[in-house]
Structures are given as C-alpha cells and as structure tokens.
All heavy atoms as a GROMACS GRO file, in nm:
protein
  531
    1MET      N    1   1.383   0.529  -1.322
    1MET     CA    2   1.441   0.533  -1.191
    1MET      C    3   1.533   0.412  -1.177
    1MET      O    4   1.494   0.309  -1.217
    1MET     CB    5   1.337   0.539  -1.082
    1MET     CG    6   1.394   0.559  -0.947
    1MET     SD    7   1.256   0.588  -0.832
    1MET     CE    8   1.321   0.723  -0.743
    2PRO      N    9   1.648   0.431  -1.123
    2PRO     CA   10   1.742   0.315  -1.112
    2PRO      C   11   1.689   0.209  -1.015
    2PRO      O   12   1.611   0.240  -0.914
    2PRO     CB   13   1.870   0.373  -1.061
    2PRO     CG   14   1.834   0.502  -1.000
    2PRO     CD   15   1.710   0.550  -1.075
    3ARG      N   16   1.731   0.087  -1.033
    3ARG     CA   17   1.680  -0.019  -0.944
    3ARG      C   18   1.750  -0.009  -0.800
    3ARG      O   19   1.695  -0.044  -0.704
    3ARG     CB   20   1.717  -0.154  -0.998
    3ARG     CG   21   1.661  -0.171  -1.138
    3ARG     CD   22   1.518  -0.226  -1.128
    3ARG     NE   23   1.473  -0.261  -1.262
    3ARG     CZ   24   1.358  -0.237  -1.305
    3ARG    NH1   25   1.275  -0.168  -1.235
    3ARG    NH2   26   1.322  -0.271  -1.431
    4GLU      N   27   1.871   0.048  -0.796
    4GLU     CA   28   1.941   0.069  -0.670
    4GLU      C   29   1.994   0.213  -0.669
    4GLU      O   30   2.030   0.271  -0.771
    4GLU     CB   31   2.054  -0.027  -0.662
    4GLU     CG   32   2.010  -0.176  -0.652
    4GLU     CD   33   2.124  -0.265  -0.643
    4GLU    OE1   34   2.237  -0.232  -0.690
    4GLU    OE2   35   2.107  -0.378  -0.595
    5ILE      N   36   2.003   0.265  -0.546
    5ILE     CA   37   2.043   0.406  -0.533
    5ILE      C   38   2.165   0.404  -0.444
    5ILE      O   39   2.170   0.336  -0.336
    5ILE     CB   40   1.935   0.489  -0.473
    5ILE    CG1   41   1.816   0.502  -0.568
    5ILE    CG2   42   1.987   0.634  -0.441
    5ILE    CD1   43   1.695   0.571  -0.516
    6SER      N   44   2.274   0.470  -0.478
    6SER     CA   45   2.390   0.474  -0.399
    6SER      C   46   2.367   0.579  -0.289
    6SER      O   47   2.342   0.696  -0.313
    6SER     CB   48   2.509   0.515  -0.487
    6SER     OG   49   2.632   0.532  -0.411
    7PHE      N   50   2.393   0.537  -0.161
    7PHE     CA   51   2.377   0.624  -0.048
    7PHE      C   52   2.497   0.603   0.036
    7PHE      O   53   2.505   0.509   0.109
    7PHE     CB   54   2.246   0.583   0.027
    7PHE     CG   55   2.210   0.676   0.137
    7PHE    CD1   56   2.169   0.809   0.119
    7PHE    CD2   57   2.224   0.628   0.269
    7PHE    CE1   58   2.136   0.888   0.220
    7PHE    CE2   59   2.189   0.716   0.376
    7PHE     CZ   60   2.145   0.850   0.351
    8PHE      N   61   2.588   0.704   0.032
    8PHE     CA   62   2.716   0.696   0.107
    8PHE      C   63   2.790   0.570   0.076
    8PHE      O   64   2.827   0.498   0.161
    8PHE     CB   65   2.691   0.714   0.253
    8PHE     CG   66   2.648   0.848   0.294
    8PHE    CD1   67   2.517   0.864   0.356
    8PHE    CD2   68   2.731   0.957   0.282
    8PHE    CE1   69   2.479   0.985   0.386
    8PHE    CE2   70   2.683   1.080   0.319
    8PHE     CZ   71   2.559   1.100   0.375
    9ASP      N   72   2.805   0.539  -0.057
    9ASP     CA   73   2.875   0.424  -0.105
    9ASP      C   74   2.814   0.288  -0.070
    9ASP      O   75   2.875   0.182  -0.069
    9ASP     CB   76   3.026   0.422  -0.066
    9ASP     CG   77   3.097   0.536  -0.131
    9ASP    OD1   78   3.052   0.574  -0.239
    9ASP    OD2   79   3.201   0.581  -0.072
   10ALA      N   80   2.685   0.288  -0.035
   10ALA     CA   81   2.605   0.168  -0.003
   10ALA      C   82   2.490   0.167  -0.094
   10ALA      O   83   2.419   0.272  -0.107
   10ALA     CB   84   2.566   0.162   0.148
   11TYR      N   85   2.467   0.063  -0.160
   11TYR     CA   86   2.357   0.051  -0.249
   11TYR      C   87   2.230   0.006  -0.179
   11TYR      O   88   2.235  -0.095  -0.112
   11TYR     CB   89   2.387  -0.041  -0.368
   11TYR     CG   90   2.487   0.010  -0.462
   11TYR    CD1   91   2.616  -0.037  -0.469
   11TYR    CD2   92   2.445   0.111  -0.555
   11TYR    CE1   93   2.703   0.015  -0.557
   11TYR    CE2   94   2.538   0.163  -0.650
   11TYR     CZ   95   2.663   0.114  -0.649
   11TYR     OH   96   2.755   0.163  -0.739
   12ILE      N   97   2.126   0.084  -0.184
   12ILE     CA   98   1.999   0.050  -0.123
   12ILE      C   99   1.896   0.031  -0.229
   12ILE      O  100   1.895   0.101  -0.331
   12ILE     CB  101   1.955   0.148  -0.021
   12ILE    CG1  102   1.937   0.287  -0.081
   12ILE    CG2  103   2.050   0.151   0.098
   12ILE    CD1  104   1.867   0.383   0.015
   13PRO      N  105   1.805  -0.061  -0.221
   13PRO     CA  106   1.708  -0.080  -0.325
   13PRO      C  107   1.607   0.032  -0.321
   13PRO      O  108   1.574   0.095  -0.221
   13PRO     CB  109   1.635  -0.213  -0.287
   13PRO     CG  110   1.667  -0.229  -0.146
   13PRO     CD  111   1.800  -0.160  -0.118
   14THR      N  112   1.550   0.061  -0.441
   14THR     CA  113   1.459   0.170  -0.452
   14THR      C  114   1.328   0.135  -0.378
   14THR      O  115   1.265   0.229  -0.331
   14THR     CB  116   1.426   0.187  -0.606
   14THR    OG1  117   1.542   0.207  -0.668
   14THR    CG2  118   1.341   0.312  -0.623
   15VAL      N  119   1.296   0.010  -0.364
   15VAL     CA  120   1.179  -0.031  -0.294
   15VAL      C  121   1.185   0.018  -0.145
   15VAL      O  122   1.079   0.055  -0.087
   15VAL     CB  123   1.159  -0.180  -0.303
   15VAL    CG1  124   1.044  -0.233  -0.213
   15VAL    CG2  125   1.146  -0.231  -0.436
   16LEU      N  126   1.298   0.020  -0.081
   16LEU     CA  127   1.306   0.071   0.048
   16LEU      C  128   1.264   0.217   0.054
   16LEU      O  129   1.191   0.256   0.151
   16LEU     CB  130   1.451   0.055   0.102
   16LEU     CG  131   1.479   0.101   0.243
   16LEU    CD1  132   1.400   0.024   0.343
   16LEU    CD2  133   1.624   0.098   0.273
   17LEU      N  134   1.307   0.299  -0.035
   17LEU     CA  135   1.266   0.438  -0.037
   17LEU      C  136   1.116   0.446  -0.063
   17LEU      O  137   1.048   0.535  -0.003
   17LEU     CB  138   1.342   0.518  -0.138
   17LEU     CG  139   1.498   0.521  -0.114
   17LEU    CD1  140   1.560   0.602  -0.235
   17LEU    CD2  141   1.523   0.590   0.017
   18LEU      N  142   1.064   0.360  -0.149
   18LEU     CA  143   0.921   0.363  -0.174
   18LEU      C  144   0.839   0.330  -0.051
   18LEU      O  145   0.733   0.389  -0.025
   18LEU     CB  146   0.887   0.267  -0.288
   18LEU     CG  147   0.945   0.308  -0.424
   18LEU    CD1  148   0.905   0.203  -0.526
   18LEU    CD2  149   0.896   0.448  -0.469
   19VAL      N  150   0.889   0.233   0.022
   19VAL     CA  151   0.816   0.192   0.149
   19VAL      C  152   0.817   0.305   0.252
   19VAL      O  153   0.715   0.338   0.310
   19VAL     CB  154   0.880   0.068   0.204
   19VAL    CG1  155   0.833   0.043   0.348
   19VAL    CG2  156   0.840  -0.053   0.117
   20ILE      N  157   0.925   0.378   0.258
   20ILE     CA  158   0.932   0.493   0.351
   20ILE      C  159   0.833   0.602   0.306
   20ILE      O  160   0.760   0.658   0.386
   20ILE     CB  161   1.080   0.548   0.359
   20ILE    CG1  162   1.166   0.448   0.428
   20ILE    CG2  163   1.081   0.674   0.440
   20ILE    CD1  164   1.311   0.472   0.424
   21VAL      N  165   0.831   0.631   0.180
   21VAL     CA  166   0.736   0.732   0.126
   21VAL      C  167   0.585   0.683   0.145
   21VAL      O  168   0.504   0.766   0.181
   21VAL     CB  169   0.769   0.763  -0.024
   21VAL    CG1  170   0.662   0.856  -0.081
   21VAL    CG2  171   0.903   0.828  -0.038
   22ALA      N  172   0.569   0.556   0.121
   22ALA     CA  173   0.432   0.499   0.134
   22ALA      C  174   0.384   0.511   0.287
   22ALA      O  175   0.271   0.534   0.312
   22ALA     CB  176   0.428   0.357   0.092
   23ALA      N  177   0.484   0.485   0.376
   23ALA     CA  178   0.452   0.500   0.515
   23ALA      C  179   0.414   0.644   0.552
   23ALA      O  180   0.313   0.677   0.629
   23ALA     CB  181   0.564   0.455   0.601
   24ALA      N  182   0.486   0.741   0.498
   24ALA     CA  183   0.452   0.881   0.522
   24ALA      C  184   0.310   0.917   0.464
   24ALA      O  185   0.233   0.988   0.523
   24ALA     CB  186   0.562   0.969   0.465
   25LEU      N  187   0.284   0.872   0.339
   25LEU     CA  188   0.153   0.896   0.279
   25LEU      C  189   0.039   0.831   0.360
   25LEU      O  190  -0.062   0.894   0.378
   25LEU     CB  191   0.153   0.851   0.132
   25LEU     CG  192   0.229   0.929   0.036
   25LEU    CD1  193   0.225   0.855  -0.100
   25LEU    CD2  194   0.160   1.060   0.017
   26ALA      N  195   0.064   0.712   0.408
   26ALA     CA  196  -0.038   0.639   0.485
   26ALA      C  197  -0.062   0.716   0.618
   26ALA      O  198  -0.184   0.721   0.661
   26ALA     CB  199   0.003   0.499   0.506
   27LEU      N  200   0.045   0.767   0.672
   27LEU     CA  201   0.033   0.839   0.801
   27LEU      C  202  -0.051   0.970   0.778
   27LEU      O  203  -0.146   1.001   0.857
   27LEU     CB  204   0.167   0.872   0.854
   27LEU     CG  205   0.174   0.943   0.997
   27LEU    CD1  206   0.112   0.844   1.098
   27LEU    CD2  207   0.309   0.981   1.026
   28VAL      N  208  -0.019   1.039   0.674
   28VAL     CA  209  -0.099   1.161   0.641
   28VAL      C  210  -0.245   1.130   0.614
   28VAL      O  211  -0.339   1.198   0.662
   28VAL     CB  212  -0.032   1.240   0.521
   28VAL    CG1  213  -0.124   1.349   0.472
   28VAL    CG2  214   0.104   1.290   0.564
   29ALA      N  215  -0.267   1.026   0.532
   29ALA     CA  216  -0.403   0.989   0.496
   29ALA      C  217  -0.478   0.939   0.622
   29ALA      O  218  -0.594   0.968   0.636
   29ALA     CB  219  -0.400   0.874   0.397
   30ASP      N  220  -0.407   0.868   0.710
   30ASP     CA  221  -0.463   0.823   0.831
   30ASP      C  222  -0.512   0.940   0.921
   30ASP      O  223  -0.624   0.938   0.975
   30ASP     CB  224  -0.366   0.735   0.912
   30ASP     CG  225  -0.423   0.680   1.041
   30ASP    OD1  226  -0.535   0.620   1.031
   30ASP    OD2  227  -0.358   0.704   1.143
   31ARG      N  228  -0.428   1.041   0.934
   31ARG     CA  229  -0.464   1.160   1.012
   31ARG      C  230  -0.588   1.233   0.957
   31ARG      O  231  -0.676   1.277   1.025
   31ARG     CB  232  -0.345   1.260   1.021
   31ARG     CG  233  -0.228   1.203   1.091
   31ARG     CD  234  -0.252   1.177   1.232
   31ARG     NE  235  -0.134   1.128   1.294
   31ARG     CZ  236  -0.122   1.040   1.391
   31ARG    NH1  237  -0.233   1.004   1.440
   31ARG    NH2  238  -0.010   0.999   1.434
   32ILE      N  239  -0.592   1.235   0.820
   32ILE     CA  240  -0.710   1.305   0.757
   32ILE      C  241  -0.837   1.217   0.784
   32ILE      O  242  -0.943   1.275   0.815
   32ILE     CB  243  -0.683   1.325   0.608
   32ILE    CG1  244  -0.575   1.425   0.590
   32ILE    CG2  245  -0.810   1.362   0.529
   32ILE    CD1  246  -0.525   1.438   0.444
   33LEU      N  247  -0.824   1.088   0.770
   33LEU     CA  248  -0.940   1.001   0.791
   33LEU      C  249  -0.988   1.002   0.932
   33LEU      O  250  -1.110   0.990   0.962
   33LEU     CB  251  -0.913   0.855   0.741
   33LEU     CG  252  -0.889   0.848   0.593
   33LEU    CD1  253  -0.846   0.701   0.557
   33LEU    CD2  254  -1.016   0.883   0.511
   34VAL      N  255  -0.898   1.011   1.029
   34VAL     CA  256  -0.937   1.020   1.168
   34VAL      C  257  -1.013   1.146   1.196
   34VAL      O  258  -1.114   1.149   1.268
   34VAL     CB  259  -0.811   1.006   1.258
   34VAL    CG1  260  -0.842   1.053   1.398
   34VAL    CG2  261  -0.755   0.860   1.259
   35ARG      N  262  -0.961   1.261   1.137
   35ARG     CA  263  -1.022   1.388   1.156
   35ARG      C  264  -1.174   1.389   1.109
   35ARG      O  265  -1.254   1.450   1.164
   35ARG     CB  266  -0.946   1.498   1.086
   35ARG     CG  267  -1.000   1.632   1.113
   35ARG     CD  268  -0.906   1.738   1.076
   35ARG     NE  269  -0.788   1.720   1.160
   35ARG     CZ  270  -0.722   1.816   1.214
   35ARG    NH1  271  -0.761   1.945   1.191
   35ARG    NH2  272  -0.614   1.803   1.291
   36PHE      N  273  -1.194   1.316   0.993
   36PHE     CA  274  -1.333   1.315   0.934
   36PHE      C  275  -1.420   1.206   0.994
   36PHE      O  276  -1.535   1.192   0.961
   36PHE     CB  277  -1.326   1.295   0.790
   36PHE     CG  278  -1.285   1.425   0.718
   36PHE    CD1  279  -1.175   1.421   0.628
   36PHE    CD2  280  -1.344   1.540   0.735
   36PHE    CE1  281  -1.132   1.531   0.564
   36PHE    CE2  282  -1.303   1.658   0.670
   36PHE     CZ  283  -1.199   1.650   0.586
   37GLY      N  284  -1.366   1.120   1.089
   37GLY     CA  285  -1.441   1.018   1.150
   37GLY      C  286  -1.473   0.895   1.064
   37GLY      O  287  -1.570   0.826   1.080
   38PHE      N  288  -1.383   0.873   0.970
   38PHE     CA  289  -1.399   0.764   0.875
   38PHE      C  290  -1.396   0.630   0.944
   38PHE      O  291  -1.463   0.536   0.901
   38PHE     CB  292  -1.305   0.769   0.762
   38PHE     CG  293  -1.314   0.659   0.661
   38PHE    CD1  294  -1.410   0.662   0.566
   38PHE    CD2  295  -1.220   0.554   0.665
   38PHE    CE1  296  -1.423   0.558   0.475
   38PHE    CE2  297  -1.231   0.454   0.571
   38PHE     CZ  298  -1.331   0.456   0.482
   39TYR      N  299  -1.307   0.618   1.044
   39TYR     CA  300  -1.286   0.486   1.110
   39TYR      C  301  -1.409   0.440   1.188
   39TYR      O  302  -1.415   0.323   1.234
   39TYR     CB  303  -1.163   0.493   1.191
   39TYR     CG  304  -1.039   0.496   1.103
   39TYR    CD1  305  -0.949   0.598   1.120
   39TYR    CD2  306  -1.008   0.399   1.015
   39TYR    CE1  307  -0.836   0.608   1.044
   39TYR    CE2  308  -0.901   0.408   0.928
   39TYR     CZ  309  -0.812   0.504   0.949
   39TYR     OH  310  -0.695   0.513   0.872
   40ASP      N  311  -1.507   0.524   1.209
   40ASP     CA  312  -1.628   0.475   1.276
   40ASP      C  313  -1.710   0.393   1.181
   40ASP      O  314  -1.791   0.322   1.230
   40ASP     CB  315  -1.712   0.603   1.319
   40ASP     CG  316  -1.645   0.684   1.433
   40ASP    OD1  317  -1.557   0.629   1.499
   40ASP    OD2  318  -1.671   0.806   1.441
   41LEU      N  319  -1.684   0.403   1.055
   41LEU     CA  320  -1.757   0.327   0.955
   41LEU      C  321  -1.688   0.202   0.918
   41LEU      O  322  -1.754   0.122   0.841
   41LEU     CB  323  -1.778   0.418   0.828
   41LEU     CG  324  -1.845   0.548   0.848
   41LEU    CD1  325  -1.843   0.630   0.714
   41LEU    CD2  326  -1.992   0.531   0.895
   42THR      N  327  -1.562   0.180   0.950
   42THR     CA  328  -1.497   0.059   0.915
   42THR      C  329  -1.506  -0.053   1.017
   42THR      O  330  -1.523  -0.026   1.132
   42THR     CB  331  -1.342   0.085   0.891
   42THR    OG1  332  -1.288   0.139   1.013
   42THR    CG2  333  -1.320   0.190   0.781
   43TRP      N  334  -1.503  -0.175   0.965
   43TRP     CA  335  -1.514  -0.287   1.062
   43TRP      C  336  -1.393  -0.301   1.149
   43TRP      O  337  -1.402  -0.334   1.265
   43TRP     CB  338  -1.542  -0.409   0.975
   43TRP     CG  339  -1.543  -0.538   1.059
   43TRP    CD1  340  -1.639  -0.570   1.152
   43TRP    CD2  341  -1.448  -0.641   1.058
   43TRP    NE1  342  -1.608  -0.695   1.204
   43TRP    CE2  343  -1.494  -0.739   1.149
   43TRP    CE3  344  -1.331  -0.666   0.984
   43TRP    CZ2  345  -1.421  -0.855   1.168
   43TRP    CZ3  346  -1.266  -0.776   1.009
   43TRP    CH2  347  -1.311  -0.871   1.102
   44HIS      N  348  -1.274  -0.295   1.086
   44HIS     CA  349  -1.147  -0.322   1.158
   44HIS      C  350  -1.047  -0.212   1.119
   44HIS      O  351  -0.978  -0.223   1.015
   44HIS     CB  352  -1.099  -0.457   1.118
   44HIS     CG  353  -1.000  -0.520   1.218
   44HIS    ND1  354  -0.876  -0.468   1.231
   44HIS    CD2  355  -1.014  -0.622   1.302
   44HIS    CE1  356  -0.810  -0.542   1.324
   44HIS    NE2  357  -0.896  -0.634   1.368
   45PRO      N  358  -1.036  -0.097   1.197
   45PRO     CA  359  -0.952   0.009   1.158
   45PRO      C  360  -0.805  -0.019   1.136
   45PRO      O  361  -0.739   0.027   1.046
   45PRO     CB  362  -0.968   0.109   1.270
   45PRO     CG  363  -1.096   0.075   1.332
   45PRO     CD  364  -1.113  -0.071   1.314
   46ALA      N  365  -0.752  -0.110   1.222
   46ALA     CA  366  -0.607  -0.148   1.208
   46ALA      C  367  -0.585  -0.227   1.073
   46ALA      O  368  -0.484  -0.201   1.001
   46ALA     CB  369  -0.563  -0.235   1.325
   47LEU      N  370  -0.670  -0.311   1.040
   47LEU     CA  371  -0.661  -0.385   0.912
   47LEU      C  372  -0.674  -0.294   0.795
   47LEU      O  373  -0.607  -0.304   0.695
   47LEU     CB  374  -0.774  -0.488   0.906
   47LEU     CG  375  -0.766  -0.585   0.786
   47LEU    CD1  376  -0.636  -0.664   0.779
   47LEU    CD2  377  -0.891  -0.680   0.784
   48PHE      N  378  -0.763  -0.188   0.805
   48PHE     CA  379  -0.774  -0.091   0.702
   48PHE      C  380  -0.644  -0.005   0.686
   48PHE      O  381  -0.604   0.018   0.575
   48PHE     CB  382  -0.898   0.000   0.722
   48PHE     CG  383  -0.922   0.101   0.618
   48PHE    CD1  384  -0.985   0.069   0.508
   48PHE    CD2  385  -0.873   0.230   0.633
   48PHE    CE1  386  -1.009   0.159   0.406
   48PHE    CE2  387  -0.891   0.322   0.532
   48PHE     CZ  388  -0.957   0.287   0.413
   49ARG      N  389  -0.584   0.027   0.793
   49ARG     CA  390  -0.460   0.105   0.792
   49ARG      C  391  -0.349   0.027   0.728
   49ARG      O  392  -0.271   0.084   0.642
   49ARG     CB  393  -0.416   0.147   0.938
   49ARG     CG  394  -0.502   0.252   0.992
   49ARG     CD  395  -0.453   0.285   1.134
   49ARG     NE  396  -0.537   0.397   1.188
   49ARG     CZ  397  -0.606   0.391   1.298
   49ARG    NH1  398  -0.611   0.278   1.364
   49ARG    NH2  399  -0.676   0.496   1.338
   50VAL      N  400  -0.340  -0.097   0.764
   50VAL     CA  401  -0.235  -0.180   0.700
   50VAL      C  402  -0.257  -0.200   0.544
   50VAL      O  403  -0.166  -0.195   0.469
   50VAL     CB  404  -0.226  -0.322   0.766
   50VAL    CG1  405  -0.136  -0.416   0.693
   50VAL    CG2  406  -0.175  -0.300   0.906
   51SER      N  407  -0.386  -0.220   0.512
   51SER     CA  408  -0.416  -0.243   0.372
   51SER      C  409  -0.401  -0.114   0.289
   51SER      O  410  -0.355  -0.110   0.173
   51SER     CB  411  -0.560  -0.293   0.351
   51SER     OG  412  -0.649  -0.198   0.400
   52MET      N  413  -0.425   0.004   0.347
   52MET     CA  414  -0.395   0.132   0.289
   52MET      C  415  -0.248   0.151   0.261
   52MET      O  416  -0.208   0.189   0.160
   52MET     CB  417  -0.451   0.246   0.374
   52MET     CG  418  -0.444   0.384   0.309
   52MET     SD  419  -0.529   0.507   0.404
   52MET     CE  420  -0.453   0.493   0.561
   53PHE      N  421  -0.167   0.110   0.361
   53PHE     CA  422  -0.015   0.119   0.343
   53PHE      C  423   0.030   0.030   0.229
   53PHE      O  424   0.109   0.064   0.145
   53PHE     CB  425   0.049   0.084   0.473
   53PHE     CG  426   0.198   0.058   0.454
   53PHE    CD1  427   0.286   0.160   0.426
   53PHE    CD2  428   0.248  -0.077   0.462
   53PHE    CE1  429   0.424   0.131   0.408
   53PHE    CE2  430   0.382  -0.102   0.443
   53PHE     CZ  431   0.467  -0.003   0.418
   54VAL      N  432  -0.020  -0.092   0.226
   54VAL     CA  433   0.016  -0.187   0.124
   54VAL      C  434  -0.026  -0.142  -0.017
   54VAL      O  435   0.050  -0.151  -0.112
   54VAL     CB  436  -0.048  -0.331   0.153
   54VAL    CG1  437  -0.028  -0.425   0.037
   54VAL    CG2  438   0.019  -0.390   0.280
   55CYS      N  439  -0.146  -0.086  -0.027
   55CYS     CA  440  -0.188  -0.029  -0.153
   55CYS      C  441  -0.099   0.085  -0.201
   55CYS      O  442  -0.056   0.092  -0.316
   55CYS     CB  443  -0.332   0.018  -0.141
   55CYS     SG  444  -0.454  -0.115  -0.131
   56PHE      N  445  -0.065   0.179  -0.111
   56PHE     CA  446   0.027   0.282  -0.147
   56PHE      C  447   0.165   0.231  -0.189
   56PHE      O  448   0.213   0.272  -0.297
   56PHE     CB  449   0.043   0.383  -0.028
   56PHE     CG  450  -0.071   0.477  -0.008
   56PHE    CD1  451  -0.095   0.519   0.121
   56PHE    CD2  452  -0.153   0.513  -0.110
   56PHE    CE1  453  -0.198   0.604   0.143
   56PHE    CE2  454  -0.258   0.599  -0.083
   56PHE     CZ  455  -0.279   0.642   0.041
   57ALA      N  456   0.218   0.138  -0.119
   57ALA     CA  457   0.352   0.091  -0.150
   57ALA      C  458   0.347   0.008  -0.285
   57ALA      O  459   0.436   0.020  -0.367
   57ALA     CB  460   0.406  -0.002  -0.041
   58SER      N  461   0.241  -0.067  -0.309
   58SER     CA  462   0.227  -0.144  -0.424
   58SER      C  463   0.213  -0.056  -0.551
   58SER      O  464   0.271  -0.081  -0.654
   58SER     CB  465   0.116  -0.242  -0.421
   58SER     OG  466   0.124  -0.328  -0.308
   59LEU      N  467   0.127   0.045  -0.539
   59LEU     CA  468   0.103   0.135  -0.646
   59LEU      C  469   0.236   0.208  -0.691
   59LEU      O  470   0.268   0.225  -0.807
   59LEU     CB  471  -0.008   0.234  -0.620
   59LEU     CG  472  -0.152   0.175  -0.617
   59LEU    CD1  473  -0.249   0.280  -0.574
   59LEU    CD2  474  -0.182   0.126  -0.760
   60MET      N  475   0.312   0.256  -0.585
   60MET     CA  476   0.436   0.322  -0.623
   60MET      C  477   0.539   0.232  -0.681
   60MET      O  478   0.611   0.265  -0.770
   60MET     CB  479   0.491   0.390  -0.501
   60MET     CG  480   0.408   0.516  -0.459
   60MET     SD  481   0.483   0.620  -0.337
   60MET     CE  482   0.514   0.506  -0.206
   61GLY      N  483   0.536   0.099  -0.628
   61GLY     CA  484   0.633   0.007  -0.682
   61GLY      C  485   0.602  -0.031  -0.827
   61GLY      O  486   0.686  -0.045  -0.911
   62LEU      N  487   0.472  -0.046  -0.857
   62LEU     CA  488   0.426  -0.071  -0.989
   62LEU      C  489   0.464   0.050  -1.086
   62LEU      O  490   0.501   0.026  -1.205
   62LEU     CB  491   0.280  -0.098  -1.001
   62LEU     CG  492   0.233  -0.236  -0.955
   62LEU    CD1  493   0.083  -0.246  -0.951
   62LEU    CD2  494   0.293  -0.348  -1.046
   63TYR      N  495   0.447   0.168  -1.036
   63TYR     CA  496   0.482   0.283  -1.115
   63TYR      C  497   0.630   0.294  -1.151
   63TYR      O  498   0.673   0.324  -1.259
   63TYR     CB  499   0.433   0.414  -1.040
   63TYR     CG  500   0.467   0.538  -1.124
   63TYR    CD1  501   0.393   0.574  -1.232
   63TYR    CD2  502   0.571   0.617  -1.079
   63TYR    CE1  503   0.430   0.684  -1.300
   63TYR    CE2  504   0.601   0.736  -1.146
   63TYR     CZ  505   0.527   0.770  -1.261
   63TYR     OH  506   0.561   0.884  -1.328
   64VAL      N  507   0.710   0.259  -1.052
   64VAL     CA  508   0.856   0.274  -1.074
   64VAL      C  509   0.912   0.163  -1.155
   64VAL      O  510   0.990   0.179  -1.246
   64VAL     CB  511   0.933   0.280  -0.940
   64VAL    CG1  512   1.079   0.264  -0.947
   64VAL    CG2  513   0.900   0.408  -0.866
   65TYR      N  514   0.866   0.040  -1.130
   65TYR     CA  515   0.926  -0.078  -1.201
   65TYR      C  516   0.851  -0.124  -1.322
   65TYR      O  517   0.892  -0.221  -1.382
   65TYR     CB  518   0.932  -0.196  -1.102
   65TYR     CG  519   1.040  -0.177  -0.996
   65TYR    CD1  520   1.008  -0.151  -0.863
   65TYR    CD2  521   1.171  -0.182  -1.030
   65TYR    CE1  522   1.108  -0.136  -0.772
   65TYR    CE2  523   1.270  -0.167  -0.942
   65TYR     CZ  524   1.238  -0.142  -0.810
   65TYR     OH  525   1.332  -0.121  -0.714
   66SER      N  526   0.751  -0.048  -1.370
   66SER     CA  527   0.696  -0.090  -1.499
   66SER      C  528   0.703   0.020  -1.600
   66SER      O  529   0.763   0.116  -1.589
   66SER     CB  530   0.544  -0.127  -1.478
   66SER     OG  531   0.472  -0.014  -1.433
   0.00000   0.00000   0.00000
C-alpha cells in the first residue's frame, strides 16, 4: 500500500484512512460489547474504549507499514 494516497490532487497519508477505519471498527465493537453487557465488568469503560481504538489503529498501521 502506498505511503500517501492522492485524493482530488491532494496527498493524504495512509494513516489517516487507517484511523478512520479503526474508528469505525471500534464503534462496531463497542456496540456489540454494550449489547452483551461487557462494560459492567470493566473498571473504566471510557478508558477501555480508547485503548480498543488505539489497538485497532496500531495493528492496522503495523500491517500496512511492515
């Protein structure tokens, strides 16, 4: 995958697209975990949501750039 993607003659980094996809994945995973009542078992749900997003974004970044 290229390091930069041309979007209407403007180069945007691939990481920006990965962050958008990671946010969508985290949102879907969040809805599923809420439905099953997983957040009743966590100490800090907001911290878990942020760390889940960071894990998704990091894993996709590692996959693309390595």
